[in-house]
C-alpha positions, 0 to 999 in steps of 0.5 A: 296280129301275131299269135303265140301259144302258152300253156296257161293264159294269165288273167286280165291285167296279169303278166304273161310268161311265154315259152322260151321259143315263143319269147325268142320269136317275139323279141328277137325275130319280130323285134317287138316294141313297147306298146305292140299287141299280140294274141295268145292261144292255149289250144283248149279254147282260151285266147287273149290279147296282150300288150308288150311293156318295158323289160320285155314283159307281156301284160294281158289286156283281155281274155276269154274262153271259146265254147267248143262247137257241138259239132266238129270235123274229124279226118281219117286218112292214109298217111301221106309222105312226110313233107305233104303231111307237114302241109296237111297238118297245118291246113287241118288246123286252119280248117278247124279239124278236131282230130286226125287219125291215120289209117292203114289201107291196103294200098298205103305206101307211107307209115303214119308217125307222130311227135312233137314236130307234128304238134308244133306244125298244128300249133303253127296252123292255129296261130296263123288262122286264129283257131283256139282249138289245137287238133289231136293226132290220134294213134293209127288204126287199120282199115278193118278197125275204122267202121267200129271206131266211127260207130263208137264215136257216133261220127257221121262219116263220108268218103270220096266217090264218083257216086252222087252225094247222100243228102240229109233230112236232119240237121247235123247233131254230131261230128262229121268224119272224112275218110281219105284213102291212099294215092292208089285209092280204096280197093273194091273191097274197102269201098264196099265195106265203107258203104255197108258200114253206113259211110256215105259217098261225097262226090268232089268231081270227075278227076282223080285227086291227090291224097292231100288235095282230097283231104283239104277239098272234102274238109272244106266242103263238109266245114261249109255244110257243117256251118249250114247244118245241111250235110 
């Protein structure tokens, strides 16, 4: 089922208006016909199924609001180069990441940027996956600010390391964070700071991963463990 983003979802039985670009995609590109059904998302947990009626009208057949999970995933990573960041944003939306915070590390080579284009990519990821929650891109921070930021938001954070992963004896009760360094890796000083701040190592294998590969692989591992409650 094709999905579309709207600011507000109409109540069941109501007529739904699509943003211009979404309407053009539905009726001109996809050539929707009367009787076709589509999905609707508002990015805040609302989702619905609507039916195409005559006159290019959409009527909502059913709608619901999904409760925000008690624990979520947050990504803190060095900014990859533009095209790689585009792909990473979509993958973050597919994995259900709730926020993405660019971090300036000592060895960072790309500058973090954000704008409507990046929000559009996140919406595309949500539409593809059906994720009803649009991730947030927060302002970039310097590495020196990161430990305090994680502590203030009570984020249980991990970073990629060849050291064995640290196990937990308690179920997860809050958000999990995944810290990903730049292509050149963390400096020894940064890694010492991470460990001293209680940010735990997570071993993804013996080989060196690209930034975007490490980001997705770590998020997938934490997503699985978050669902099981045994990070």
